[in-house]
ZAKOLMI-24927 format. One record per residue: x, y, z of N, C-alpha, C in turn; residue in three letters; chain. Coordinates in steps of 0.001 Angstrom, whole numbers, always signed. Atoms other than C-alpha are relative to their C-alpha. Example, Ala and Ser with C-alpha at 12.3 -4.5 7.8 and 13.67 -1.06 7.14 Angstrom:
BEGIN
      n.xx      n.yy      n.zz     ca.xx     ca.yy     ca.zz      c.xx      c.yy      c.zz   type   mol
      +890     -1190        +0    +12300     -4500     +7800      +900     +1200        +0    ALA     A
      -820     -1190       -60    +13670     -1060     +7140      -770     +1090      +730    SER     A
This chain:
BEGIN
      n.xx      n.yy      n.zz     ca.xx     ca.yy     ca.zz      c.xx      c.yy      c.zz   type   mol
       -80     -1430      +140    +44766    -14322     +5864     -1308      +503      -592    MET     A
     +1235      -590      +487    +41695    -12199     +5354      +354     +1151      -932    ASP     A
      -271     -1057      +963    +41782    -10013     +2249     -1251      +851      -146    ILE     A
     +1122      -917      +123    +39575     -6931     +2066      +154      +822     -1265    HIS     A
       -74      -840     +1194    +38686     -4987     -1071      +571     +1368      +340    PRO     A
      -552     -1336      -193    +40534     -1704     -1473      +134      +681     -1345    SER     A
      -239      -739     +1231    +41371      +933     -4037     +1399      -275      -535    LEU     A
     -1363      +369      +388    +44864      -564     -4290        +1      -662     -1377    GLN     A
       -91      +695     +1287    +45706     -1356     -7935      +878     -1243      +134    PRO     A
      -807     +1219       -28    +47134     -4797     -8590     +1366      +297      -599    ILE     A
     -1374      -187      +453    +50901     -4665     -8905      +830     -1183      +472    SER     A
      -907     +1060      -419    +53886     -6884     -8369       -11      -106     +1526    LEU     A
        -6      +318     -1429    +53869     -8522     -4911     -1320      +274      +707    ASN     A
     +1334      -117      -596    +50138     -8028     -4367      -609     -1385      +168    CYS     A
      +810     +1205      -209    +47931    -10750     -2953     -1366      +313      -600    ARG     A
     +1238      -255      +734    +44812    -11087     -5122      -959     -1162      +204    VAL     A
     +1048     +1001       -94    +41539    -12910     -4620      -937      +237     -1185    GLN     A
      +842      -119     +1188    +39554    -13599     -7800     -1033     -1116       -28    VAL     A
      +940     +1064      +307    +36623    -15614     -9018       +87      -221     -1504    GLU     A
       -59      +378     +1411    +37097    -17448    -12334     -1372      -528      -382    LEU     A
     +1368      +337      +372    +33740    -17708    -14102        -2      -786     -1316    VAL     A
       +75      +860     +1180    +32954    -20480    -16603     -1180      +389      -888    THR     A
     +1101      -247      +938    +30619    -20471    -19616     -1352      -318      +623    GLU     A
     +1261      +376      -638    +27962    -22135    -17459      -375      +948     +1148    SER     A
      +286      -968     -1051    +28169    -19243    -14979      +524      -394     +1368    GLY     A
      -557      +436     -1280    +29856    -21251    -12241     +1305      +749      +284    GLU     A
     -1206      -716      -383    +32596    -19491    -10318      +885      -831      +907    GLY     A
      -977      +668      -857    +35751    -20808     -8710      +893     +1073      +611    GLU     A
      -824      -988      -695    +37454    -18654     -6088     +1445      -467       +19    ALA     A
     -1441      +284       -40    +41261    -18503     -6311      +687     +1182      +670    ARG     A
      -780     -1040      -666    +43827    -16592     -4309     +1471      -250      -297    GLU     A
     -1418      +158      +318    +47424    -15944     -5328      +693     +1344      +109    PHE     A
      -818     -1206        +0    +50250    -13430     -5313      +584      +193     -1381    SER     A
      -616      -326     +1277    +51517    -11666     -8427     +1496      +195      +272    ILE     A
     -1447       -46      -234    +55288    -12225     -8589      +754       +66     -1326    VAL     A
      -863        +9     +1178    +58208    -11897    -11002       +22     -1411      -589    ALA     A
       +44     +1288      +697    +58424    -14685    -13579      +913     -1035      +642    ALA     A
      -956      +964      -563    +61468    -16278    -11928      -470      -584     +1331    ARG     A
      +517      +475     -1280    +59503    -16701     -8672     -1317      -761      -162    GLN     A
     +1328      +580      +231    +56306    -18027    -10260       -44     -1495      +311    ALA     A
      +276     +1400      -316    +54937    -21319     -8949     -1471       -61      +393    ASP     A
     +1436       -77      -240    +51166    -21531     -9294      -464      -979     +1070    LEU     A
      +378      +967     -1038    +50971    -24638     -7101      +220      +570     +1397    LYS     A
      -265      -651     -1290    +52402    -22492     -4290      -758     +1311      +138    SER     A
      +778     -1236       -74    +50001    -19630     -5053      +732     +1214      -526    GLY     A
      -799     -1101      +537    +52545    -17525     -6972      -209       +86     -1509    LEU     A
      +325      -190     +1413    +51259    -16251    -10333      +998      +954      -629    LEU     A
      -984      -828      +685    +53875    -14881    -12737      -633     +1222      -645    GLY     A
      +510     -1255      +541    +53437    -11278    -13845      -147       -25     -1523    GLU     A
       +49       +24     +1452    +53989    -12200    -17498      -898     -1103      -558    ASN     A
      +976      +986      +473    +51341    -14952    -17672     -1209      +762      -546    THR     A
     +1184      -702      +515    +48141    -14119    -19570      -894      +569     +1115    PRO     A
      +835      -491     -1099    +46186    -13839    -16309      +718     +1106      +773    LEU     A
      -772     -1029      -698    +48965    -11871    -14600       -31     +1328      -749    GLY     A
       +22     -1217      +823    +49128     -9387    -17484     -1378      +654       +14    LEU     A
     +1361      -521       -28    +45340     -9021    -17469      -289      +740     +1306    LEU     A
      +331      -551     -1319    +45221     -8260    -13735      +816     +1240      +384    LEU     A
      -857     -1121      -405    +48120     -5806    -13424      -664     +1349      -278    LEU     A
      +579     -1330      +115    +46866     -2264    -12809     -1498       +61      +261    GLY     A
     +1449       +37      -237    +43271     -3378    -12174      -297      +116     +1491    ARG     A
      +417      -206     -1390    +41273     -2949     -8958     -1057     -1025      +422    HIS     A
     +1065      +837      -549    +39014     -4971     -6681     -1340      +550      -463    ALA     A
     +1315      -396      +461    +35439     -4928     -7934      -150       -56     -1517    GLY     A
       +70       +62     +1462    +36333     -5102    -11639      -291     -1423      -468    GLU     A
      +236     +1276      +677    +35092     -7898    -13905      +601      +137     -1389    THR     A
      -746       -81     +1257    +37329     -8635    -16892      -295     -1205      -881    LEU     A
      +166     +1152      +890    +36741    -10795    -19976     +1287      -828        +2    PRO     A
     -1160      +902       -28    +39042    -13839    -19903      -403     -1310      -654    TYR     A
      +404     +1172      +775    +38503    -16440    -22629     +1156      -981       -83    ARG     A
      -984     +1073       -14    +40688    -19426    -21770      -743     -1280      +363    VAL     A
      +763     +1226      -253    +39253    -22932    -22038     -1471      +326      +118    GLY     A
     +1421      -300      -190    +35733    -22756    -20646      -218     +1230      +884    ASP     A
      +144     -1225      -789    +36453    -19571    -18666      -443     +1154      -888    LEU     A
      +479     -1157      +762    +34697    -16393    -19756      +408     +1327      +628    THR     A
      -365     -1261      -653    +35635    -13800    -17148      +657      -241     +1347    GLU     A
      -644        +9     -1310    +37566    -12982    -14003      -563     +1168      +794    VAL     A
      +488     -1050      -912    +36046    -11067    -11118     +1061      +210     +1072    ARG     A
     -1004      -298     -1020    +38556     -9343     -8882      -740      +314     +1291    ILE     A
      +723      -144     -1259    +37279     -9731     -5347      +740      +868     +1006    LEU     A
      -767      -746      -998    +40109     -8267     -3269     +1457       +87      -409    ALA     A
     -1422      -241      +277    +43651     -6884     -3470      +662      +450     +1290    VAL     A
      -774      -421     -1174    +46240     -6588      -730     +1454      +183      -424    GLN     A
     -1372      -314      +403    +49593     -4899     -1352     +1024      -610      +943    ALA     A
     -1144      +451      -789    +52880     -6379      -181      -235     -1204      +880    GLY     A
      +329     +1142      -848    +51438     -9615     +1147      +585     -1311      -525    ALA     A
      -581     +1200      +610    +53687    -12039      -749      +877      -741      +993    VAL     A
      -868      +882      -782    +55188    -14962     +1100      +503     -1067      -954    ARG     A
      -567      +964      +924    +57506    -16871     -1190      +660     -1104      +796    ILE     A
      -609     +1109      -727    +58311    -20326      +164     +1481      -112      -365    PRO     A
     -1443       +61      +238    +62070    -20762      +545      +376     -1144      -928    SER     A
      -322     +1146      +841    +61918    -24051     -1341      -724       +27     -1354    ASP     A
      +760       -84     +1250    +59830    -22816     -4314      +892      -262     -1213    ALA     A
      -903      +194     +1143    +62798    -22660     -6717      +470     -1448       -77    ALA     A
      -449     +1398       -23    +64012    -26097     -5639     -1110      -929      -493    ALA     A
     +1131      +811      +465    +60532    -27550     -6223      -156      +104     -1512    LYS     A
      +109      -169     +1448    +60428    -26047     -9727     +1088      -789      -719    ARG     A
     -1101      +757      +611    +63862    -27514    -10552      -278     -1498       +43    ARG     A
      +303     +1420      -148    +62777    -30906     -9239     -1099      -421      -983    GLN     A
     +1070      +312      +945    +59586    -30817    -11337      +512       -18     -1437    ASN     A
      -583       -14     +1343    +61578    -29903    -14445      +837     -1253      -218    VAL     A
      -821     +1207      +119    +64021    -32754    -13792      -871     -1244      -189    GLN     A
      +917     +1135      +168    +61120    -35200    -13434      -568       -28     -1416    LYS     A
      +549       -77     +1352    +59656    -33979    -16721     +1037      -426     -1034    ALA     A
     -1069      +398      +917    +63011    -34386    -18473      +198     -1502       +38    VAL     A
      -169     +1448      -136    +63385    -37923    -17109     -1145      -738      -680    ALA     A
     +1156      +643      +625    +59857    -38832    -18218       +77      +121     -1517    GLN     A
      -154      -199     +1435    +60540    -37374    -21658     +1029      -963      -581    SER     A
     -1046      +923      +456    +63725    -39439    -21999      -527     -1435       -32    GLU     A
      +595     +1346       -30    +61850    -42596    -20990      -936      -179     -1188    ILE     A
      +934       +67     +1119    +59140    -41862    -23547      +752       -99     -1326    THR     A
      -785       +45     +1234    +61713    -41174    -26276      +631     -1375      -210    ASN     A
      -630     +1306      +136    +63529    -44422    -25562     -1024     -1099      -274    GLN     A
     +1039      +997      +268    +60298    -46410    -25529      -472       +90     -1452    MET     A
      +377      -172     +1406    +59322    -44934    -28895     +1082      -595      -895    ILE     A
     -1107      +549      +778    +62766    -45790    -30242        -6     -1523       +57    PHE     A
        +5     +1455      -164    +62527    -49308    -28817     -1099      -638      -848    ALA     A
     +1114      +525      +782    +59166    -49843    -30480      +313       +53     -1492    THR     A
      -302      -179     +1420    +60339    -48488    -33820     +1169      -872      -444    ALA     A
     -1196      +740      +409    +63748    -50178    -33852      -162     -1496      +190    SER     A
      +197     +1423      -247    +62500    -53515    -32527      -439      -746     -1249    GLY     A
      +469      +658     +1206    +60789    -54265    -35777     +1044       +55     -1114    SER     A
      -970      -171     +1073    +63728    -53111    -37901     +1353      -631      +319    LYS     A
     -1357      +440      -344    +66942    -53969    -35993       +47     -1033     +1120    TRP     A
        -2      +958     -1099    +65876    -56439    -33338      -404      +677     +1299    GLY     A
      +454      -496     -1301    +65146    -56003    -29662      +888     +1110      +548    ASP     A
      -674     -1087      -706    +66072    -52874    -27729      -780      +211     +1283    TYR     A
      +687      -115     -1283    +65239    -52792    -24033      +309     +1342      +646    ASP     A
      -147     -1261      -712    +64677    -49555    -22154      +223      -306     +1470    VAL     A
      -299      +191     -1418    +66298    -49542    -18706      -559     +1205      +770    ASP     A
      +698     -1098      -659    +63742    -47294    -16960      +622      +310     +1361    VAL     A
      -586      -215     -1325    +65283    -47788    -13506     +1304      +780       -92    ASP     A
     -1273      -708      +163    +68709    -46644    -14732      -238     +1459      -387    LYS     A
      +306     -1376      +397    +67211    -43565    -16432      -465      +838     +1181    LEU     A
      +485      -736     -1166    +65378    -42538    -13272     +1099      +248     +1003    LEU     A
     -1121      -147      -933    +68471    -43123    -11127      +971     +1073      -494    LYS     A
      -904      -998      +566    +70644    -41066    -13489      -541     +1401      +190    ASP     A
      +599     -1312      -153    +68188    -38154    -13321        -2      +447     +1463    GLU     A
        -7      -335     -1422    +68013    -38291     -9505     +1384      +470      +451    GLU     A
     -1370      -345      -387    +71816    -38008     -9299      +410     +1369      -506    GLU     A
      -358     -1307      +569    +71850    -34786    -11331      -305     +1124      +958    LYS     A
């Protein structure tokens, strides 16, 4: 999709093309849609309206350069805005749920490994059944 600069202010469901500029002056072009928080999935190009970058961009226009101090970023240049160009993948919510479930499973594995390490020296051996934990999480 080709995005052209316009006088359209950035609002919910707009497609936005920006350049993120680092302290060294290097720029990285990014393109995403501003969506409601419940639809956000940055990997799919959907930036939540209540994220720091989303809040900064709302109401702004193509051609503006805004200060944005996050990590080594110093500013955001708004290159183009297109209204109503959001395409939300039908499986975006399912992907988010799956990613959360994976994170929970990994957290449980880490917790059990920490417990096993700590309790092994005090109460004897404790083995973590990683395969069972992963299987249990997949069944949920």
